[in-house]
Structures are given as structure tokens and as C-alpha cells.
C-alpha positions as CSV (number, residue, x, y, z in Angstrom):
1,M,-107.5,-35.1,-62.0
2,L,-108.4,-33.3,-65.2
3,R,-111.9,-31.9,-65.4
4,Y,-111.9,-29.0,-67.8
5,L,-110.6,-28.3,-71.3
6,L,-110.1,-24.5,-71.7
7,D,-110.8,-22.8,-75.0
8,T,-108.5,-20.0,-76.3
9,N,-110.8,-17.2,-75.1
10,V,-110.7,-18.5,-71.6
11,V,-107.0,-19.0,-71.4
12,S,-106.5,-15.5,-72.8
13,Q,-108.6,-13.8,-70.2
14,P,-105.8,-13.0,-67.7
15,M,-104.0,-11.0,-70.5
16,M,-107.1,-8.9,-71.5
17,K,-107.1,-5.2,-70.6
18,T,-110.2,-5.8,-68.4
19,P,-110.4,-9.6,-67.7
20,A,-113.6,-11.1,-66.5
21,A,-113.3,-11.4,-62.7
22,G,-115.3,-14.6,-62.6
23,V,-113.1,-16.3,-65.1
24,L,-110.0,-15.3,-63.1
25,R,-111.4,-16.7,-59.9
26,K,-112.4,-19.9,-61.5
27,L,-109.0,-20.3,-63.2
28,A,-107.3,-19.8,-59.9
29,S,-109.4,-22.3,-58.1
30,T,-109.3,-25.0,-60.7
31,A,-105.9,-24.7,-62.4
32,D,-104.8,-28.2,-61.4
33,E,-108.0,-29.6,-63.1
34,C,-107.5,-27.8,-66.4
35,A,-105.9,-28.7,-69.7
36,I,-105.8,-27.2,-73.1
37,A,-106.1,-28.8,-76.5
38,A,-103.2,-28.8,-79.0
39,P,-105.2,-26.6,-81.4
40,V,-105.7,-24.0,-78.6
41,W,-102.0,-24.0,-77.9
42,N,-101.5,-23.4,-81.7
43,E,-104.0,-20.5,-81.7
44,L,-102.2,-18.9,-78.7
45,L,-98.7,-19.3,-80.2
46,Y,-99.9,-18.1,-83.6
47,G,-101.6,-15.1,-82.1
48,C,-98.5,-14.1,-80.1
49,K,-96.1,-14.5,-83.0
50,R,-98.3,-12.3,-85.2
51,M,-98.1,-9.4,-82.8
52,P,-95.7,-6.7,-83.5
53,A,-92.6,-6.7,-81.3
54,G,-93.0,-4.8,-78.1
55,K,-94.1,-4.9,-74.4
56,R,-97.5,-6.5,-75.1
57,R,-96.0,-9.3,-77.1
58,D,-93.2,-9.8,-74.5
59,A,-95.8,-10.0,-71.7
60,L,-97.9,-12.5,-73.7
61,Q,-94.8,-14.6,-74.4
62,D,-94.0,-14.6,-70.7
63,Y,-97.6,-15.6,-69.9
64,L,-97.5,-18.5,-72.4
65,A,-94.1,-19.7,-71.1
66,D,-94.8,-19.3,-67.4
67,V,-98.5,-20.0,-67.0
68,V,-100.1,-21.6,-70.0
69,S,-97.3,-24.1,-70.7
70,T,-98.0,-25.6,-67.2
71,F,-101.4,-26.9,-68.4
72,E,-101.4,-30.4,-69.8
73,I,-101.7,-30.1,-73.6
74,L,-104.0,-32.8,-75.0
75,P,-103.3,-34.0,-78.5
76,Y,-105.6,-34.2,-81.6
77,D,-104.9,-37.9,-82.1
78,D,-106.5,-40.7,-84.2
79,L,-109.4,-41.2,-81.8
80,A,-110.2,-37.4,-81.7
81,A,-109.9,-37.4,-85.5
82,K,-112.5,-40.2,-85.8
83,V,-114.9,-38.5,-83.4
84,H,-114.4,-35.2,-85.2
85,A,-115.1,-36.8,-88.6
86,I,-118.3,-38.5,-87.3
87,E,-119.5,-35.2,-85.9
88,R,-118.7,-33.2,-89.0
89,V,-120.8,-35.6,-91.1
90,R,-123.7,-35.5,-88.6
91,L,-123.7,-31.7,-88.5
92,E,-123.5,-31.5,-92.3
93,Q,-126.5,-33.8,-92.5
94,L,-128.4,-31.4,-90.2
95,G,-127.4,-28.5,-92.5
96,T,-125.0,-26.9,-90.0
97,T,-121.3,-26.6,-89.9
98,A,-118.7,-25.7,-87.3
99,T,-115.2,-24.4,-87.8
100,F,-112.6,-27.1,-88.2
101,V,-110.7,-26.0,-85.1
102,D,-113.9,-25.9,-83.0
103,G,-114.5,-29.5,-84.1
104,Q,-111.0,-30.5,-83.1
105,I,-111.4,-28.9,-79.7
106,A,-114.8,-30.5,-79.1
107,A,-113.6,-33.9,-80.1
108,I,-110.6,-33.6,-77.7
109,A,-113.0,-32.7,-74.9
110,Q,-115.3,-35.6,-75.8
111,I,-112.7,-38.3,-75.9
112,N,-111.2,-37.1,-72.6
113,E,-114.6,-36.7,-71.0
114,L,-113.8,-33.1,-70.1
115,I,-116.1,-30.1,-69.7
116,L,-115.3,-27.6,-72.4
117,V,-115.0,-24.1,-71.0
118,T,-115.5,-21.3,-73.5
119,A,-117.1,-17.9,-73.9
120,N,-118.4,-19.1,-77.2
121,V,-121.0,-21.5,-75.9
122,R,-123.1,-21.0,-79.0
123,D,-120.3,-22.2,-81.3
124,F,-120.1,-25.5,-79.5
125,A,-123.8,-26.1,-78.9
126,P,-124.3,-28.3,-82.0
127,F,-121.9,-30.9,-80.8
128,K,-123.5,-33.9,-79.1
129,A,-122.1,-35.6,-76.0
130,L,-120.3,-32.4,-75.1
131,T,-120.7,-30.5,-71.8
132,V,-119.9,-26.8,-72.1
133,E,-119.6,-24.1,-69.5
134,N,-119.1,-20.4,-69.6
135,W,-117.2,-19.1,-66.6
136,A,-117.9,-15.5,-67.5
């Protein structure tokens, strides 16, 4: 059963030069409970394709194909778009904004009743009805 929605910075940890040990342990112990959002998949693919050809890009491509692609990828669908729009208006009325992609990810977590795991807890703090964890 899915429990967690992983942000880009969490999924990327294993490929960092010095990954956070706590994140690696938690990923290993909860892998079957984790999913990613379609916008996260986009960010990962985009980042990989922007890299110059070489060993680092090859390693990242292998990681995306062999590991990340095994996670369920949850769509930004009509319900997520509706929740996202409502939250964007609410946040604007409060005088704050969030990046569009963070809003998409938050909405996907909300409609699927998942805990959003990110190193950028502060970026997601304004969203209501969203549980956020930092595994680092």
C-alpha cells in the first residue's frame, strides 16, 4: 500500500556524491510504500537530459531506468488540478505563492492521501491538508 510521495530531492539522494544516510535507510525500508508524482518524473528526466554526455549522465540514466521507474508514477489529473487551483487561490489571498510544480506535487499527495517526503519542508508548509516529512 502506498504511503509516501517522494519529492525530486529525495529520489535524487542515492545519486548524490555524499547521500544522506538516513534518507538511504528510509528509502530502502519503505520502497514498496513509495510513489513519485508525474511532475517529479519530469524533473528527473529533464535534469538527466540536460547533463553533458558522460559517465555521470550514464549512471543517472541507469538509476532512473533501473530504480526510479519501479516506483508508481501518480498523474496530475483533473482532481489534482482542481485541488491545486483551490490552493493557489487560497495562498494568493494570504499573500503568498508557491511554485507551480510544488503546487502540482502537493495536490497529488493530497488527493492520494500520501505523506509528502521532501528536504524542502518549508516550500510545502503553506499547503493545507498536507502531511510533510523530511527523512534527512
